[in-house]
C-alpha positions in Angstrom: 0.0 0.0 0.0 0.9 3.7 -0.3 0.4 6.1 2.5 0.7 9.9 2.3 4.3 11.1 2.5 5.7 14.0 4.5 5.4 16.7 5.4 1.9 15.4 5.9 1.5 12.6 8.4 -0.3 9.4 7.4 -3.2 8.4 9.7 -4.0 4.7 10.5 -7.4 3.8 11.7 -8.9 0.5 12.8 -11.4 -1.2 15.1 -11.0 -3.0 18.4 -13.2 -4.7 21.0 -11.6 -3.6 24.2 -12.7 -0.1 25.1 -10.0 2.3 26.4 -7.2 -0.1 25.2 -4.0 1.5 24.0 -3.0 0.9 20.4 0.7 1.3 19.4 2.0 1.8 15.9 5.6 1.7 14.9 7.3 2.2 11.5 10.1 -0.3 12.0 13.5 1.6 11.9 11.9 5.0 11.6 11.0 7.3 14.4 9.3 6.6 17.7 6.2 4.6 18.3 2.9 6.4 18.4 -0.2 5.5 20.4 -3.9 6.0 20.5 -6.9 4.8 22.6 -9.9 2.8 21.6 -13.1 4.8 21.7 -16.5 3.4 20.7 -14.7 0.4 19.2 -12.4 2.5 17.0 -8.9 3.9 17.1 -6.8 6.3 15.2 -3.1 7.2 15.2 -0.8 9.6 13.3 2.4 8.1 12.0 5.6 10.2 11.9 6.1 12.1 8.7 8.1 10.0 6.2 9.7 11.4 3.0 11.7 8.3 2.0 9.7 6.1 -0.4 10.3 2.8 1.4 9.3 0.0 1.5 8.7 0.0 5.2 7.2 -2.4 7.7 4.6 -1.1 10.1 3.6 -3.0 13.3 0.3 -2.2 15.1 -0.3 -3.8 18.5 -2.7 -3.7 21.5 -3.6 -6.1 24.3 -5.6 -8.0 21.7 -2.6 -8.9 19.5 -0.4 -7.5 16.7 -0.8 -6.8 13.0 2.1 -6.3 10.6 1.9 -4.3 7.4 4.6 -5.1 4.9 5.9 -3.4 1.8 4.4 0.0 2.8 5.4 2.9 0.5 5.1 6.6 1.1 4.1 9.0 -1.7 1.1 11.2 -2.7 -2.3 9.7 -2.4 -5.0 10.8 -4.8 -8.7 10.0 -4.5 -10.5 9.4 -7.9 -14.3 9.7 -7.7 -17.4 10.2 -9.8 -19.7 8.3 -12.1 -19.2 6.0 -15.0 -16.6 7.9 -16.9 -14.3 7.7 -13.8 -15.3 4.1 -13.4 -14.4 3.4 -17.1 -11.6 0.8 -17.0 -8.2 0.6 -18.6 -9.5 -2.4 -20.6 -12.0 -0.1 -22.3 -9.8 2.8 -23.5 -8.7 3.4 -27.0 -5.7 1.1 -27.8 -6.4 -0.7 -24.5 -4.1 -3.7 -25.2 -1.1 -1.4 -25.8 -2.0 0.8 -22.8 -2.4 -2.2 -20.4 0.9 -3.7 -21.6 2.6 -0.3 -21.0 1.0 0.0 -17.6 2.1 -3.5 -16.5 5.6 -2.8 -17.5 5.6 0.6 -15.8 7.3 1.1 -12.5 4.6 -0.7 -10.5 6.5 -0.3 -7.2 6.0 3.4 -7.6 2.3 3.0 -8.6 1.9 0.1 -6.1 -0.1 -1.9 -8.6 -3.0 0.5 -8.5 -1.9 1.4 -5.0 -4.4 2.0 -2.2 -7.4 -0.3 -2.3 -10.1 0.3 -4.9 -13.5 1.0 -3.5 -16.1 -1.4 -4.8 -19.9 -1.0 -4.7 -21.5 -1.2 -1.3 -24.4 -3.7 -1.1 -27.8 -1.9 -1.3 -28.1 1.7 -0.2 -27.1 1.5 3.4 -24.2 3.3 5.0 -21.1 1.5 6.4 -17.6 0.5 5.5 -17.2 -0.2 1.8 -15.8 -3.5 0.5 -12.1 -3.0 -0.2 -9.7 -4.9 -2.4 -6.3 -4.1 -3.9 -6.3 -4.9 -7.7 -3.0 -6.3 -8.8 -3.6 -5.5 -12.4 -4.6 -2.2 -14.1 -7.1 -4.1 -16.4 -10.2 -3.2 -14.3 -9.0 0.0 -12.6 -10.2 3.5 -13.5 -8.4 4.6 -16.7 -8.5 8.3 -15.9 -7.1 7.6 -12.5 -4.4 5.2 -13.5 -3.3 7.1 -16.6 -3.1 10.3 -14.6 -0.7 8.7 -12.1 1.2 7.0 -14.8 1.8 10.4 -16.5 2.5 12.2 -13.2 4.9 9.7 -11.6 8.0 10.6 -13.8 7.6 14.2 -12.7 7.5 13.3 -9.0 9.9 10.3 -9.0 8.3 8.9 -5.8 5.3 6.6 -5.3 1.7 7.5 -6.0 -1.3 6.0 -4.2 -4.7 5.8 -5.9 -8.1 5.3 -4.2 -10.9 4.8 -6.7 -14.4 5.4 -5.4 -16.8 5.6 -8.4 -20.3 4.4 -9.4 -21.9 4.8 -12.8 -25.1 6.8 -13.1 -24.9 8.5 -9.7 -25.7 12.1 -9.0 -23.5 14.7 -7.3 -25.9 14.8 -4.3 -25.4 11.1 -3.7 -21.7 11.8 -3.2 -22.3 14.9 -1.0 -22.5 15.1 2.8 -25.6 16.6 4.5 -24.0 20.0 4.9 -23.5 20.3 1.1 -26.9 18.9 0.3 -28.7 21.4 2.6 -26.7 24.4 1.4 -28.3 24.1 -2.1 -31.9 24.1 -3.4 -33.7 20.8 -3.2 -33.2 18.4 -6.1 -36.3 17.1 -7.9 -35.6 14.5 -10.6 -38.4 13.7 -13.1 -37.5 10.1 -13.4 -37.6 7.4 -10.6 -34.2 6.3 -9.3 -32.8 3.5 -11.4 -32.0 0.3 -9.6 -28.5 0.3 -11.0 -27.5 3.7 -9.7 -28.3 5.2 -6.3 -29.1 8.9 -6.7 -30.6 9.6 -3.3 -28.7 12.3 -1.4 -26.1 11.0 1.0 -26.2 7.4 -0.1 -22.8 7.1 -1.7 -21.3 9.6 0.7 -22.2 7.4 3.6 -21.2 4.2 1.9 -18.1 5.1 -0.1 -16.6 8.5 1.0 -17.3 8.9 4.7 -15.4 5.7 5.5 -12.3 7.2 3.8 -12.2 10.5 5.6 -9.6 9.3 8.1 -7.1 8.8 5.2 -4.5 11.5 4.7 -4.8 12.3 1.0 -2.9 14.8 -1.2 -5.7 15.6 -3.7 -8.8 14.4 -5.5 -10.0 13.9 -9.1 -13.7 14.1 -10.0 -15.5 13.1 -13.2 -19.2 13.4 -12.8 -22.2 15.5 -14.1 -24.0 13.5 -16.7 -26.6 12.3 -14.2 -27.4 15.9 -13.2 -28.4 17.1 -16.7 -31.9 18.0 -15.4 -30.5 20.2 -12.6 -28.1 22.6 -14.3 -29.5 25.6 -12.4 -28.2 24.3 -9.1 -25.1 22.3 -10.1 -22.8 25.2 -9.6 -23.9 25.4 -6.0 -23.5 21.6 -5.6 -20.0 21.6 -7.0 -18.9 24.5 -4.7 -20.4 22.7 -1.7 -19.0 19.3 -2.5 -15.5 20.6 -3.0 -15.7 22.7 0.2 -17.2 20.0 2.4 -14.9 17.2 1.1 -11.9 19.4 2.0 -13.3 20.4 5.4 -14.3 16.9 6.4 -11.1 15.1 5.1 -9.1 17.7 7.0 -11.1 17.2 10.3 -11.2 13.4 10.2 -7.5 13.1 9.3 -6.6 15.1 12.4 -5.6 18.1 10.3 -3.2 16.2 8.0 -5.2 16.3 4.8 -5.0 19.9 3.7 -8.2 21.9 4.1 -7.5 23.3 0.6 -6.3 20.1 -1.1 -6.1 20.3 -4.9 -9.3 19.2 -6.6 -9.2 18.4 -10.3 -12.3 17.7 -12.4 -13.3 16.9 -16.0 -15.6 19.1 -17.9 -18.1 16.8 -19.7 -17.2 15.2 -23.0 -19.7 15.1 -26.0 -22.5 12.6 -26.2 -24.8 12.4 -29.2 -23.7 13.1 -32.8 -26.1 15.9 -33.2 -26.1 19.7 -33.7 -28.8 20.0 -31.0 -27.8 22.2 -28.0 -29.0 19.8 -25.4 -28.4 20.1 -21.6 -24.6 19.5 -21.6 -23.5 23.1 -22.3 -25.3 24.4 -19.3 -24.0 21.6 -17.0 -20.4 22.3 -18.3 -20.8 25.9 -17.5 -22.2 25.1 -14.1 -19.3 22.7 -13.4 -17.1 25.9 -13.3 -19.5 27.8 -11.1 -20.4 30.0 -14.0 -16.8 31.3 -14.4 -15.8 29.1 -17.4 -12.4 28.2 -15.9 -10.7 26.9 -12.8 -9.4 27.8 -10.3 -11.9 30.5 -9.7 -13.3 32.4 -6.6 -15.8 29.6 -5.9 -13.3 26.8 -6.6 -9.9 27.8 -5.2 -7.0 25.5 -5.8 -9.0 23.5 -8.4 -8.1 22.7 -12.0 -10.2 21.5 -14.9 -9.6 19.2 -18.0 -11.8 20.2 -20.9 -13.1 17.2 -22.8 -15.8 18.8 -25.1 -13.7 18.1 -28.2 -13.2 14.4 -27.5 -16.4 12.7 -29.0 -16.5 9.0 -29.6 -19.8 8.4 -31.4 -18.9 4.8 -32.2 -17.9 3.8 -28.7 -19.0 0.2 -28.0 -19.7 1.3 -24.4 -22.2 4.0 -25.6 -21.2 7.4 -26.9 -21.7 8.8 -23.3 -18.4 6.9 -22.5 -15.7 8.1 -24.9 -12.6 6.0 -25.0 -10.1 8.9 -25.3 -9.2 8.8 -21.6 -5.5 9.3 -22.4 -6.2 12.9 -23.5 -8.3 13.5 -20.4 -5.6 12.2 -18.1 -2.9 14.3 -19.9 -5.0 17.5 -19.5 -5.5 16.7 -15.8 -1.8 16.2 -15.4 -1.1 19.7 -16.7 -3.5 21.1 -14.1 -2.0 19.1 -11.3 1.6 20.1 -12.2 0.6 23.8 -12.0 -2.0 24.0 -9.3 -1.1 21.0 -7.0 2.7 21.0 -7.4 3.5 24.6 -8.1 5.0 24.4 -11.6 3.8 27.9 -12.6 5.6 27.5 -16.0 3.2 24.7 -17.0 0.2 26.0 -19.0 -2.9 24.0 -18.2 -5.8 26.1 -19.4 -7.0 26.6 -23.0 -7.4 30.1 -24.4 -10.0 32.2 -22.6 -11.8 35.4 -23.9 -10.7 38.5 -22.1 -11.9 41.4 -24.3 -14.5 42.1 -27.0 -14.7 44.8 -29.6 -17.9 45.3 -31.6 -17.4 47.4 -34.8 -19.5 48.3 -37.8 -23.2 48.1 -38.2 -25.8 45.9 -39.9 -24.3 43.5 -42.4 -20.8 44.9 -41.8 -20.9 44.4 -38.0 -18.1 42.2 -36.5 -16.9 41.3 -33.1 -13.2 40.8 -32.4 -12.4 38.6 -29.4 -9.0 38.8 -27.6 -7.8 35.8 -25.7 -5.7 35.7 -22.6 -5.1 39.5 -22.7 -3.1 39.0 -25.9 -0.6 36.5 -24.5 -1.7 33.4 -26.4 -1.2 32.5 -30.0 -4.3 30.8 -31.4 -4.7 27.7 -33.6 -8.0 28.1 -35.5 -9.1 24.7 -36.8 -12.5 25.6 -38.3 -14.7 28.7 -38.6 -17.8 27.3 -36.7 -18.8 27.4 -33.1 -19.5 31.0 -32.3 -23.0 32.5 -31.9 -24.3 36.0 -31.1 -27.4 36.9 -29.3 -29.7 39.4 -31.0 -32.4 41.6 -29.5 -34.7 44.5 -30.2 -34.0 48.2 -29.4 -35.2 47.9 -25.8 -33.3 44.6 -25.0 -30.3 44.7 -22.7 -29.4 41.1 -22.0 -29.8 37.7 -23.6 -31.7 36.5 -20.5 -34.7 38.6 -21.6 -37.6 37.2 -23.5 -37.6 38.0 -27.2 -33.9 37.6 -27.8 -32.4 34.9 -30.1 -29.1 33.3 -31.1 -27.6 33.1 -34.6 -24.4 31.6 -36.0 -21.4 33.9 -36.1 -18.7 32.4 -38.3 -15.0 33.3 -37.9 -14.0 35.7 -40.7 -10.4 36.3 -39.7 -7.8 35.7 -37.0 -4.4 36.8 -36.1 -2.2 36.1 -33.1 -4.5 36.1 -30.0 -7.5 37.6 -31.8 -10.5 36.1 -33.6 -13.0 38.2 -35.6 -16.5 36.8 -36.1 -19.4 38.1 -38.3 -22.3 39.5 -36.3 -24.3 40.3 -39.5 -26.9 37.7 -38.6 -28.5 40.1 -36.2 -29.2 42.5 -39.2 -30.2 45.8 -37.7 -31.0 44.5 -34.3 -28.8 44.8 -31.2 -25.9 42.4 -30.6 -26.3 41.6 -27.0 -24.2 38.6 -26.2 -21.9 35.8 -27.4 -21.3 32.2 -26.8 -18.9 29.5 -28.0 -19.2 25.8 -28.4 -22.6 25.8 -26.8 -23.7 22.4 -28.0 -23.7 19.0 -26.4 -21.3 17.8 -29.2 -19.7 21.0 -30.5 -17.2 19.5 -32.9 -15.5 16.3 -34.2 -12.4 14.9 -32.5 -10.0 17.7 -31.6 -11.6 19.9 -34.3 -13.3 22.7 -32.4 -12.5 26.2 -33.6 -10.1 27.6 -31.1 -7.0 26.0 -29.6 -3.7 27.3 -28.2 -1.0 27.1 -30.9 1.6 26.3 -28.2 -0.1 23.7 -26.1 -3.0 22.4 -28.4 -5.3 22.8 -25.5 -8.9 23.7 -26.5 -10.6 26.9 -25.5 -13.5 25.8 -23.2 -17.1 26.7 -23.7 -18.0 30.3 -23.1 -21.1 32.5 -22.7 -21.7 36.1 -22.0 -25.2 37.6 -22.0 -24.0 41.2 -22.3 -21.4 42.8 -24.6 -20.0 46.3 -24.6 -22.2 48.7 -26.6 
């Protein structure tokens, strides 16, 4: 197993039958023994901080006997959670045979053969300790989680521990503690809860996350949102609360060792149906960011996001909702982790983002020039589609008002960090707002309109309901 390395201290927890008994834990050959008492049948101890990778032997003893943990490594522990796209296994990714062969030949001592135990489904919907097992082969392990660690480890050069806690078809409220659920408006789903996928608030929290809170972890990865497509108006609140409450409760239950601001990476939803229909995914993608369009942001400090809207897989044998391009997702998460979690400020992890708009001309000659990243980013324009402008009458002021409408606004030119789009579709009406890639499936594979020329990262979806006059 992998436990969290120093300067954080790993926490060991367990159960015992003798109330008030003293439990002693010792890393053989490293530091002094540490002790804790049994309360209500449970005990918890903090190990000394360890920066050497190991392997070590840890002995835990009480009046009831002794347990020995062998081959214990110390590194960074990441929790990987969410619904089916996080659950999506290494055996299902594009070029899976090649990826699995590479993974099994990788430095498995550093990855600890999928490292910390994978969390399997609890039986039924009751709370309690999850069933735990340590997979010794990456075949069935979360692809996003494994590949992220595989790409990250050469940068760290010390072990990485992975905890996978995922369940397909589950909603964010099922993963959220009561404090997070109660802080947002009530959820009302139009369809009954499917037997496969618990969606009731707190269910997965109680069964799969709460039992892990005593672990000292370094960070978390989250891939979820598809099951909340009906609740886009409150998802921003739910994301903010889940991130904040996970951080707070992991910090408290690990006796302050898990950072109360631990890095939190997430995946902005990939495409689904091969259609030009708008669908619900643009709104949920925007809500994933709290309505900012990027991360980190004021509602999501120390967070990072991997954009996946340009990674459709319409022929996926696992349904188009499950694209097989998890390598790209993991690579984009890696960039965010290197910058946000590990302080490599020279690593660019965000795609180009609009910072200024200039509306010029009138009628059929009207255009909008969009500047990205305050002029710092050279753009790679891969097609002319994806932008739309919002039109309204003389008395309209915002696209949120009734009587406004959206029309296509193709790219007419681009240079450096600037893109110019045609706003002639509004004719003589006001041009009120602008949006980009506002479709469930906005483009073919890696063929959306705007990318960074230096990093090939896509510009994320964007919307503004007001533009300068």
